[in-house]
C-alpha positions, 0 to 999 in steps of 0.5 A: 786833715792828717797829712797837713797836721803831720807836715805842720808837726814836721816843720815845727820839729825842724824849727825847734831843732834849728833853735836848739842848735842856735842856742847851743853855744850859749848853753855850753858857755853857761854850763862852763861857767856854772861848773866853776865855783872859783872867782876869776881875775880880769885877765882871765875874764878877758880870755873868756871873752876872747873864747867867745870871739870878743876881741878884748884884752885885760886893759881894754876890759877894765876901760870898758867896765869903767866907761859903763859905770860898772867899775870906779876909777880905781877898778873897784866895782860900784856897790850895786854890782857887788850886791848883785853877786857879779864881783867880789873884792878882796883886800890884801896887805903888802909891805914896801920900804918898811911901810904896810899898804892895803890893796883891793883886787876885783874878782869876777863871779860866775854870775858876773862872767855871764853878765859881762859876756852878755853886755860885751856881745851887745857892745862889741858884737862877735867876730866870725873866727 
């Protein structure tokens, strides 16, 4: 009957509204990341994780990424993670004692930020703060 159909529709609408509310933080984070076209440092990545209520600093993040076999011992990502678009590695040179050295720095892409946050949440959960 029409009254039962209306009641069922109202319940479905309420469920959908709750689902939207539940997904809102995820959507806001994805929007925030997609707006950024810049690469970010691991230090800034750790700050983003903290914004997502994941208690991790830069060093702990590096350690966790090495543990998960995402980064090698020298903090450079394995090639598959670069190929997937999660990281960029920039090489630079510097001079010390009249010698030239090269240095590789790992940066996180927008896609990498989403991937890392998702994996951190799975491993660390989130705080209620």
